[in-house]
N, C-alpha and C positions, 0 to 999 in steps of 0.2 A: 956239631952242624949236620951230618949225617941224620942222625936220630929227627933232628927237625924237621930236615929235608921229609922224614919217613913218615913224620907225624901228618906235615903238611898234606902230605900227597893222600894221605890215609882219608882226612876230613873231606878234599876236594872230589875224592872217588864216591866219599858219601853224601856230598853234597850233590853232587849230577846224581846218585843213586834216589836220594828224595826227590829230587826237580823231577826227574822221568815219574817219578810214581803221581798218579793223577790228586789232586788236590781236594778231591772230593772223598778220600777216600784211604785215610792215615789207619794202618792198623797191627793189633800182635796178634799173639795166635788165638786169643779169645776174645781182643776187643776191637773195635770199629768205629773209626771216627767219620764222623759225613759232615760234611762243608751245606749249611743248608740254603734254602731260597724259600724265604715268605712274599707274597702278595697280597693286594687288596682291590678293591672297587667301591665305587659307590652309584645307587640307584635311586630315582636319577639324578642326573650331573646340576638340575638347577630346581629349586622346590624353593617354596614361599616360607615365608616365618610360622611355625608354627604346624608346620604339614613333617612326616617323619618322612626318614630316608633310610636305607636299606646299604647296613654298610657289610661289605662281603671280605672275607680272609680265608685264604690256603697255602697250603706248601707245594713244592715241588714232589718232594716224597710222600708217600701214604705212609703211616705211623704203623710200625710193625706190630704183629699181635706177637703178645710175650706172655699168653695164660687167659686170656682175658675172654678169648669165646669157648674156653675150656673150661674155664668154671677158675682156673686155680687162682686167680687174682682177681676182685672186684672190680666192675668195668662193664661185663657185659659184651662188649667188642672193643677194638682199640682206637687211641685216639690221640690227639695231644691237649695236654692239660695247663692251664693258666697260661693262655696266649691273647693276644688283643690287639689293641691301634694306638696310636698317640693321635689326638684329638685335637689340633689348635683352632681356636676361636678368631674372627675378625680381631679382637683386640691384641691376638698374640698370648693369652691364656692356654696353656696346652694341660688338656684334662687325658688321663689313662683310662681305657676302657679293656676292660677283661671279659675271655670265654673262658668258661669254668673247663670244658671239654668241648672239642671238635667232634664230626661224627669220624666213621672209619675210614674214610678217605684223605682225610685230614684237613676238610673246609668246616667252616663256621659261618655264621652271620648273626648279626644283631639288628635293631631296630633304634633308631636314633631322631629327636626330634629337637630340632636348632630353633633357638629364641632369638635370631637376632640378625640383623642383616649381614651381608659382607661374603668375603672371600674366607671358605676356612679348609683346613688343610689335613689330610688325612695321609697314616703311614703305619703300617701292620706292624708290629714287634713279635720278636720269637725268643724265646730265652732258650738258654744252652739248657739242655733235655738228656736226660738218660734213659735208657730202654734197653733193661736186661733182662734176660729170658727169665722165667721165673724160675726154672731148673739148674741155673747157671752155666748155660748153654753157652751163650754171643752176649757181652756188654757192646754196649750201642753208646754212643756218645753223637748226637747232635748240635752242632756249633749253634750260638746266639747270633740272629740274623735280624736285618730291617728291612722292609721294603723300599721303594723309590717311594717321594712324597706326589700326593695326587690333590688338585682342589675341587672345590666344589660350592655354586653359590647357593647365596639365599637370596631371595629379593624379597619386597616387602607385600605383594600383593598375593595372593594363594595359583599357585599354577594347577589348571582345572585338570578335574582327569580324563578319562574316557569318556567321551556322551552316550550315554547309555540310550539303548534301545525301547521305547516303552512300550508297556504291555498291547499285547493287540487287545482293538476292541470287539473284532471279528472271529470268524471260524480262524482255523490255525489246524496246522498238521505236522506230525514229524518226519522227518528228525529237527527237534530244533537247533538251530545255530548258535555252538559254541560262545559264539559272541554277545549273542542276547543274555548277560549274565541274570538279568533282572527277570526273564522270563522261567527261571526255576520255580514261580511261585505260582504258575500256570498247569506246571505237570506233575501228574499223579497217575499210580498205577493199582490193582487188584491184584495180590498176589495170593490172597487166600487168608484165612485163619488167625495166626497172632500177627502176621505183616499187617493188618489194618485195626491197630489199637496205637493210641499216643498218649504220652509221650512216647517217642520212637525208643526202642530200647527196652521199654514196661511192658510187665503187665501186672492187673491186680490192681481197681482202684484206675481203671485207664479209658477214656473214650474207646469204644468198640465200633467195630463196622466206619473205620474213620477212615478219609480219602484225604489225599494232600490235593492240593490245586485249589481247583475251581469248580462248584458243582453248577447247573441249568439251573439255571432262573424261570427258565419258561418250559411250556409244554410242546415247545417247535418239536418233530417228530424227523428226523434224518432218514431212515431209511428202516424197512421189517422186511423180513423175510420169515417163511415156512419153516417151524420144526418137527411138526409133527400134524395127523391126523385132528382138528379141529374145529370147536363150531358147532350148528344145530347138524343132527343126521339126515332125519327123513321124516317126510308129512306123517307117517304112519307112529311116530315116536314123537310127535310134538314138541315141545320145549325141551327137551331133554337131547344134549350136545355129546359129543366123543367125552372119552375118559379125560380125567384131571389129573390133581394129585390125590394117590392115595398111596396105602402101603406098595410098594413098588412100581409105582404110579408114574405120570408125569412131569417132571422136573428138571429146573435147570441150574448150573453152577458154572463157572467160568474163572479165566484168570486174565488180567491183560494187561499185558506188558508191551511198551514199545511201540503203542497201536499196533497191536494182535491179540484176537480173541482167540482163545483156547478152550472148546467148549466140546462137553461129549454128543456123541453124534444118536440119534435114536436108531439103533437097528431094528427094533419093530415095537408093537405095543405094550413089550413088556420088559424093556431092557434098552441099554446102550450097546454101543458095539465101535472100536473107535470114537476118533476126535477132529475136529475139522479147525482149523488155521484159517480165522477171518481178518478182512481188515477192519480198523474199528470206525473209522469216517464212513464207509460205502457199505459197509455188510456182504462186501465180497467174500465169496468161499477162495482162500489163498491154496489150501491145502489141506486133502482128507489123509490121516494116517490111520491105518488097521491097527492099532497099539492102543492099549492100556491108557485112558488120560490122565496126564499128569494134574498133581494133586495139590501146589503150591509153585508158585512164582519166587523169583529170588534177583535181585538187584544187588550184588556183592560189590563192596566198594573195598578194593584194593590199595592200601600205601603204603610205599616202603621206599626205603633212599633210592632204592632204584626201580620204582615201577611203582605207575600213580594212574586210577581211576577204574570204570566199572564194567561191570560183567553182568550180562542178560543173562538168567539160567531161569529151567522150568525142573521139576522134580516127579518122575513116578517113584512112588513110592508103595505099592504093590504091583502084583504082577511081574516081578522082575527077575528074569533069571540071571545064576552065575554060573561063569565058566568052570569045569573041571578043575578040582585042585582048590577050590575054594567054597565058604559053605557060611552060613549067618548063624547064629549060634539061636536057641528057642527064647523067646519071648522078643528078641528082638528084630530089625526091620532091615528091609536091603532097598538102597535108593540107586535110580539112576539118574545121573545129571545130563539134563538133553542142552545144547544151546538154543538160545528162545528165539535166535535168528532165522537159525537154518535148518531146524530142528534135528541136528545129528548128534550121535550120543557124543558124551564127552568121556565119562567115567562112569561106573559103579560103585558104591561103596556099602558095604558088608557092616557086619554088626552095630546099626547107627541105633543109639540108644537113647530115642525119644519115647521110651515108656510101654508101658505089656497092654495092648486091647486085652481087656476083659468082659464079655459081650458087647455092648453099645460104648463103654468107658475104658478110657486111657488111664491107666495104673502107673504109678510112680512117673507121674510125667507133668511138668509144670513148664509150657513151652514155652519160647522169649522171641521173638524176630530180634536181631539183634541193631546195637545203630549203623555198624557197617553192613548190616545184611546177610548175617551170618545166622543159621538157623542153630539155636541154642536151645538147652533142656537141663534145669535147674530141677535136683533133686534133695532130701534129707532121706539117705540110706543107713539103716542098720545093718552093720556088716559081723557083726558077732554070731556066732551058732547057736544054732538050737538050746535052749534052756542056759546059754552063758548070758552073762553082764551086757545090757547095750552098748552098745558101741558106733555110735551115731557119726554119720560125714556131714557136710555138705558138698555135695556134686554140682560140677560144671560139665554138661557134654558140647563140644562146639564141632559145627560141622566144617569148618572152615581154618580148626585146629589139628587136622591130620597132620602129621609131618610130611609125608608122601604127597602131600596134594602141592607142595613147593619144590622149587626144583633140587633143594637138597637141604640137609639140616644144619651146614654149616659154608664159610665163604657167602661172596656173593651172589650164588646161586638160593642162599637160604631167603634171598629179597626178590625171589620172582616167581610168583602165581602161576604154578602148571600143573592143573589137572591132570593133563593128558600127556605128558610126561615133556622132557626136554630143560633144557637151561643151558644157561651163556655164563662161561667162568668156571670157578673153582667150585670143588663139593660135589662134583657131578653123582649122583646115586644109584642105587641098584633099583631101576624101575620097579613095581609091582605089577607085572604082564600076567595075565593067564589067558593062552590064547588068542594072544594079538588086544586082547581090551586090560585097560589099566583097571585095577581093583584094587579100591583100599580099605586098610582094617579101620571102621570104628571106633575099634575099642583102645585106640590110640588118638581118642578125639576130646580125651578130657582135659579141659584146659583148668582145672579147678577138684581138690578132694582133700580138703582141710575137715580133721575132727573135730568134732561140736560137744562141749561136759553136757553129760545126761541132762542135768538142769534145767542146759536153755532149751531141751525139745521137751520135755514132759508138761504139762501142766500143772496146777495145782491137784493134789491126790488125798482121798480119802474114801471112807467106805460108800460112797455115793458114785463116782466115778473116777476114772483113771486114764485122762485124754491124754493123747501126743499130737505136736505141734505137726500143722501141714503148713505148707509155703501159701501166701497169701498174696503179695506183693513184691514183685523185683523192681528194681531202680538199677538198670547195669552201669558198673564201676563204683556204686553208691551205698545201695545196703538192700539187704531183703528182709520183709519182715514175715513171720511165721508166729503160728499161734492156735490155741485152742477156744472154742465157742463156749466153755463152762455149762452149768446146767441149773437151773432153780424152778423147784415146784414144792409138791406136798412134802416129797424125801429130806428136801435140805437143799443148801445151796454150797456149789463148788463154782469156784471163779474160773473166770473165762482168763486167759492168759496172752498178752501179745509182745513178741518181741523182735527187737530191730538189730539185723546183724550188719556188720560192715562188708561191702563188698569192693570197698576201694584195694588197690590192689598194695599187695605186701599186708594188708590189714585185716583180709577175707576171715569172718567166723568169730570177731572181735566182737562182742556184745557192746551197742552202742545204748540201749537203752529196751527197758521193760515194764510194764503197764499189767497193774490187777484191775479185774472190771467184774460188776455185778450184773447178767444178763438179764434181758425182760424175762419177768416171772411167768412160766409156761404150765400152768395146771394139768396135771396128767388126768383129774376125775374129768375134768370139761374138754379132754384128748386137742387139746391144743396141739399138739406135735403129731397128732397120729392121723391115717388117714393117706389114699392115694396121693391127692394133689396137694399134700401139705408138706412144704419143707422147712417150716420154722427153723430160724437160725441163721449166722453171721451172713450176711447176702455182701458184703464187700469192704473193702479196707481203703480209703482213700487220702495218702499221705499227703499230697499237696495241699488238703486243706484240712491236714489234723483230724479225721472223723472218720469213724467206719462203723455200718447200717445192719441193725437185724433187721428181719423181715418175719410177719406171722400172716401165711396164705388166708387161717379159717379168720383170723380177727381182722385181715385186712387191715394192716397196718405197719408202719415202718418206726424204727427208732432208731435216734444220731445219738450217737457216741463221741468222747473227745479221747481224738487218738495218743492225745498227752497227760492226760490225768487218768481216763477212764470213767469220767464222771456223764451221766446222762445229760443230754442236751437238751432233746426235745423227742415228742413222742407227737406222731401224728391222727389226723382225726380217720374213721374208716378209709377206705378207697370205695369203687365202686363195686357191687356183691357180684357181677361175671367176671370180677378179677378173682375171683377164685380159681376159677378153672385154669388162670394162668396169669400169673404176673410178673414181669422184667420191668429191669432199669436200664438206664445207661447214664454215662457221666457225658456234662460236657462245660468247662469254663465254671467251673464254684457250682453247678447245678444238677440236679440229680431229677433224671423224668421216669414216672413209672408209664407202664402202659401194657397192653394184651386185651384178652379175650371182654375186659370189660369196657372197650372200645374208647376210652378217654386217658389223653395224655394228661398228667398233671405233674408239675414242674415243679420243686422244691430248694429253696436256699439251703444247699447241705451241711451249710453251718447251725442253720439259725432255723430251719425246718417250718418256713413259712412260706406259704402254697403262693408262689410267682403267679400261674395261671394255670388253667383246665382248661383244654382244647378238648372241644367234643366235635366230631367231623359232624357235620349238617347230614339228614338222614331223608332220602329221597323213596317215596313209596311208603310200599307196606308188609314190605316180604323180608324185612330182618327181624330174624328172634333171636337176637341175644341181648335182650332188656333195653331194645328199641335203641342199639347202634351196635357199629361196625365193628367187629376185634379188630384192633390196631398193633403196628409195630414198627418201633424205627428202624429201619436195616441197615441207615448209615448216616453219619453226621458228616460235614464238608462247608466249610467258608462260613460259617455260621449256621446254616442250613441244617432242620433235619427232614430227612425224605422216609415216607411211612408209606406201610404198604396195608393191606388185608387179607385174612387168612381164616381157615377154618377147619376144625378137624371134624370129621373130613365133609369136603363141598360136594353137598349136593346138588341133584340134579331135579326141575333145572336150576342153573344158578341162581344164586341172586343177584341182585342190579344195586349198584350202588356205591359201587367197589372202586375206591380211586386211588392215583398212584398219587400221593400228594408231595407239595414242598412248605415247609413251615419256617416262618422266622424263628431262629432260636433261643431268642433272648424275649419278644414279645408274645410268641404262640400264635402269631397272623397268617394266616393263607398268603402263600406266595404265587402258588397256582394247584390247580388238583387236573386229572384227565382220568375219564374212565378208564380203567383196567384192574383185571384180576392179578397181580403179580405174587400175592403168597403162595404158601402152599399147605401144609396140613394146619399150619398154626401159623397167625400174623409173624410172629418169630423165625418163621421158614421160610428167608426171602428166596424167589426165582431170579433174582436180579441184581445186580454189580454196577460199579461207575469207576472211571479213571480219565484220567486229559479232560474233564468236564461233557464228557459222555456216558448217558446210563444206558445199559443194556440189557434187556427180562424176556422173561419170558410170560405173553398175556395166555393166562388160561382161558380168557372169552374166546378167542380162534386159535390158541398155540402156535403164535405168529411171535417170534422175538423182533423188538420193537428198540429200535437208536434215537433215544433224544439227546441234543444237542442245539448249540447254533449256528445257522446257518449265514450263505452271504446274500448281500440284498444289491442289486441293479437300480439304477434309478434313469431315468431319461426326461429331456422337456424340450417341447420347440415352444415358440411366440411365431403369433399372426396378427397383424399382417407383417412380415417380414421389412417391411416398407412404411410406414405411417408418418403421419403428419403430426406435429407437434399439436397437442391440446384436443389427440382423440386418445382412444382406450386401446391398450394392447393384452389380447389375449395367452396367455401362457397357461399350456398345457402339458400334462406328463405321465409317467406312471411311474411307481414304486413295487419293484414283484423280489420274489424270492428265486434267489438261482442255486438251491439245494438242487445237484445233479443228481443225486439220490432219488429215491420214493420207494413205491412198495414191489420188492421182486415176487416172482410167482417160483416155482420148485423148482425150476429148470434154472435160477438164480440170473434170470434177464428181466429188466422190469418192467412192470405192465403200465404203470406210467411214472413221471420226473417232477420232482418239484418246481423244476426251473421253468421261470416266466409264467408260475400262479403268483396270485397277488400277495403281494406282504399286506399280514394282519396284527391288527393291534394285540398287545399283550393279553389285553382282559378278554377280547376275544379268543384267544389262540387254540385254549381247548377246545372249544367247541367245533372251531375251524379244522383240526386236527381229526376229531372223533368224524367230522364227515369228510374227509378227503381219505383216512384210514380204516374209519372203521363201519360205515355204513350208515352214519346217525345223519339226522336232516340237516341240509343247509343252513346255517342258521343267517337268517334274514336281516337282521339288524345288524353282522359284523362291521367293524369300523377298520380300515385302514390305517396307515400310520402318518407322522405330523412331518411336513414337507416343509422346510425353510428356504423361502425365498430372498434374493439377494443381487443387487445390481454393484459392477463396476460403470458407472458413470462416465459421458466423453472429457470430463474435468479428475477422470483416476481418481474419484471418490468411490468408497465400496460402503454399503448401508444395506440394510435387511428393508424391504418393502412391503415385506405382510408372511403370514403363515396359513398352511391351509391342512387339510388333511385327506389323504388319497381314499377314494371309496371300497364297495366290499367285491370290485373289477378290478382294482390297482392302479386309477384313475385319478387325476385330479387336475383343478384348473381354477386361475385367478387372476381377475381382470385387474392392470396397471397402467396407470396413466402419467407415463415419462415426465422429469419435471422441466427437461432442456433438453435442446436440440442435438443430432450425433450419434454414435454409434454405443449400443450398450452391449455389455457382457450379464447375460442373464443365467444366476446359478440356481439351480435346485440340489438342495441338500438335506438327505436323509441323515440323522444321525447317529442312527441303530437303536436298536433294542435291544430286548433281555432275550428275542428270539433270535434279530439277525443283526448284522454285520452294517459298519455303516456305507453310504456310497451317494454318489453326489454326479451331478451332469450340467453340462451349458449350452446355450444357444446363444447367436446374436441377434439385435433386429438395429435399424437404421430409422432417427426419426427425424424427418425433414423440416426444416423452418415454412410456418404457415404462410401463404401467399398474403401481400396485402389487401386489404380492402378496400373494393373499388367504389370511388366516391358518387354521390348518390347525382343524376345530371342534373345542369339549372336550367330552372325553365326559362325562357322568353318574356321577355319583356311587355307587360300589355299593352295594349292599341289603346287611342281616345276614346272611340265607338265604347270596349270592354270597361274603361274605368267611369265613362259619365253615360251615354245613352243607356246600354244595359240595363243598370240599375235604375236609371229616369225611368225607362219603359215599364219597368218588374210594378213600381211604385206607382206611376198611372193604374194599371190593370188592377192591381190591390183595394186602390182606392175605389174605381167603377163596382169592382164585386160587392162592395162593403156598402154601397149605393144602393144596388139593386135589392142586394137584402132588406133595408130599412123598411124600402119603398112597399115590397110585397109583404111586411106583417104592418103595415100601417093600413095597406088596405084590407087585411082580413079581421081589424078589429070594427071596422065599420060594417 
């Protein structure tokens, strides 16, 4: 009995001890058991059949890291595995949905599309899970759990999404409200270099000078401002003007980011000093900074579980000093990251591997602007020592891959972009600070360094030639194409080779494809490849169209080959002979455009070689000396349009006229607009002009003014007279349509000499001549037209209808006669729907039309008297008879 009592007491004490232990934690020395809590949600709670919903899943506890982050076990970061939901449809059928892995905080989601009306039930489930440290330190058991059930409703009709704000039809400015999601389509930047290539994250066979967003479709000028002394000098020099483009002459380059223009300021006639930050829409100087001009911009889109969104930077890549204690190795660069909004230095980066400058060339570099805005450089490097067998590596340097740019290398801080230091959460690093300045080591920025077999890199080899592949094209995270040109002449044939290597994560360097080809025959005897201007060889690889192109400047020809088979697809006819002095090409949507000193743009179908069209700029006057054409260059492609300039080496004085800034339809080759302007430099391929957010900014060497081209606002007014009229009479409608651009020509003090506000709105077809008159001292176009105005009314019966259309005149005024149909009060509405130069506008006025007074009846004549009725007519008849008798008697007497 005593023994039984003792046993019972012991059990009771154990029970009480267990009861006092938290239910969520039952442990032994190295084993812990956790009670699990799991939850779910669905968004939205009401949805239409066939519309997706977001299923969400999470636990109260974060999954412990048991060695994933350190790489001891697969997985990269901690997570729950094989969890999910029970989903019951309106008919009572239950489906099990599974997440293979959650994120490191224990959450996950899935898109689900219901296919029937009714009420669905959702419940999260969590299986019993073991989480044991990789080194055997702690064994954890998380008990199985389910969440409370929740319902969501599916209805027959689709639930309408957020009503999107339509794209603007007029002028606009930054910032673009994030609620206007569709407006991304109008936004663009000019960040320089490879950032102006498309597709994004690509180089080689890309569209160069590409600008996102929209490009101006009118020559409408927003503002001008002086850059340096320009135009004609003095009577004693005749038509000779101030210096323009030459070696170390006047030139212009800029970065446009977030509505701000960065450009180098002139220090004197011989160089620049410091740089200006100006407003894109007004041209106003916001700040002058006495330092080296940044050379490139960046919109870095950082995405992690803890942080989302972009950062605007500009980079100074020369003239950057480092604090004591840190240096940059020979052959590498030093960058300074600058906040593009404040202009303040964020950090510096030593040992940037973006190639080595050798005279005018950068060696060992194939820079690419990444899809996330990272500045990257691809390179094939032979790491073998002198005299050793080749040891090739495919390398990728990434400006944002330097570990110290993040809050830490592990923990939640590793998900935080912190180039200027600081972090929140676990994993606080030792910041790379020198004399108060954060300096990051670019040697740690290599995100790829994979060995390549020598056979991948070397081309076909024989006694004639031994060529090593170069990088020709990159498509980020997809592939890189490397290759050799080969050689074919009297000595014999060495085939060219193109090799495609994978850039898919985990498969980098794997050979995907290889093609051999026979290059065009280039006779040594005929000196096809020799000479200063000859650059016979492989011009470009265009993977989207499976084509690569050869070009021979002396023969004035191009050849198209199949990237798939290596076979010759087409051979062009010779181009314009002046093209020998410089012929370049660009690519856009399956078309290859050639252009240059020949003064002609030739558009080829890149796969067939068919000439789709030739663009020959119209020539004015007798001054041009380049084979009767102006040298022409495509400096930008945007929104289906080619933007071109003229230039020569070097511009002679007096400057030849007829040079134009042009906008051309990229599909048809037809002019959209052109305007007088010398926006080129020492060649037609050296632009002094950039574009962003639908605005062109460039230096016109005819007057050394910086011009801003873009769409402006408008204003419409309307009046009618008389204000009160009588039904059946006309009303005269009058009004104006004017340019409401508040900017205009700025002087050297950055003050407007005149504003466009209140000047007449002019038609698109007359805009160039009008702007030349307003800003370039050209004659006023006497026959310029205004814009079309639509007149409509809301009549007394609440009927709204158009009554007519008219066009404003060169003074911005319009008039129209209108006869109201019924009496009453009318609202008269004048609408200008907008044009390529102006946004829309409208105005209204009111009139009243009164009933016409009733017609006054004609007075009734009094009744005639007896005398009037009888005596007067009788007496009159007697008198007439007497006169007749008298005349007869006279005639008879004369006969006697």
